[in-house]
C-alpha positions in Angstrom: 64.4 106.2 -120.5 66.6 108.0 -123.0 68.1 111.3 -121.7 67.1 113.7 -124.4 67.0 117.5 -124.2 63.5 118.9 -123.5 63.5 121.6 -126.1 66.6 122.2 -128.2 65.5 125.6 -129.3 65.6 127.2 -125.9 69.4 127.3 -125.4 69.9 129.0 -128.8 67.0 131.5 -128.4 68.1 135.2 -128.2 65.4 137.7 -127.1 64.8 140.4 -129.7 64.1 144.1 -129.0 60.6 143.7 -130.5 59.7 141.1 -128.0 61.2 142.7 -124.9 59.8 146.2 -125.3 56.1 145.1 -124.9 57.0 143.0 -121.9 58.7 145.9 -120.1 55.9 148.2 -121.2 53.4 146.0 -119.5 55.6 145.6 -116.4 56.0 149.4 -116.1 52.3 149.9 -116.6 51.4 147.4 -113.9 53.9 149.1 -111.6 52.5 152.5 -112.2 48.9 151.2 -111.6 50.1 149.7 -108.3 51.6 153.0 -107.3 48.4 154.9 -108.1 46.3 152.4 -106.1 48.8 152.6 -103.2 48.6 156.4 -103.0 44.8 156.3 -103.4 44.6 154.0 -100.4 47.1 156.2 -98.4 45.0 159.2 -99.1 41.9 157.4 -97.9 43.7 156.4 -94.7 45.2 159.9 -94.2 41.7 161.4 -94.4 40.5 159.3 -91.5 43.3 160.1 -89.1 44.4 163.4 -87.6 48.0 164.2 -88.5 49.9 166.5 -86.2 53.1 168.2 -87.3 55.2 165.9 -85.1 53.9 162.7 -86.7 54.4 164.0 -90.2 57.9 165.2 -89.4 58.8 161.8 -87.9 57.4 160.0 -90.9 59.3 162.0 -93.4 62.5 161.9 -91.3 62.6 158.2 -91.0 61.5 157.4 -94.6 63.3 160.1 -96.5 65.7 157.8 -98.3 62.8 155.4 -99.1 60.7 158.2 -100.5 63.5 159.5 -102.7 64.3 156.0 -104.1 60.6 155.3 -104.8 60.1 158.6 -106.5 63.1 158.0 -108.8 61.9 154.5 -109.7 58.4 155.8 -110.4 59.8 158.5 -112.6 61.9 156.0 -114.5 58.9 153.7 -115.0 56.7 156.6 -116.0 59.2 158.0 -118.6 59.8 154.5 -120.0 56.1 153.8 -120.3 55.4 157.2 -121.9 58.2 157.1 -124.4 57.5 153.5 -125.3 53.8 154.3 -125.8 54.7 157.3 -128.1 57.2 155.0 -130.0 54.5 152.4 -130.5 52.0 155.0 -131.7 54.6 156.5 -134.1 
């Protein structure tokens, strides 16, 4: 058993922009599709229950920071996905 490196090209590999843009484009697209599916399921669930003002107020009060952060991340993913798609088409 001689101790040889498994693949000598991996330590010297540097990721290029042309290879990282499509990867992040797919990741942002998968994230946006997950968000759309999540909100679709939430809307289906909300349609089945009766929301009173107190329940809605408590939900938004306890999850206000989480909603703000998720909206910012979704806007960032949407803008990246949109601009990268336009760049690809150009």
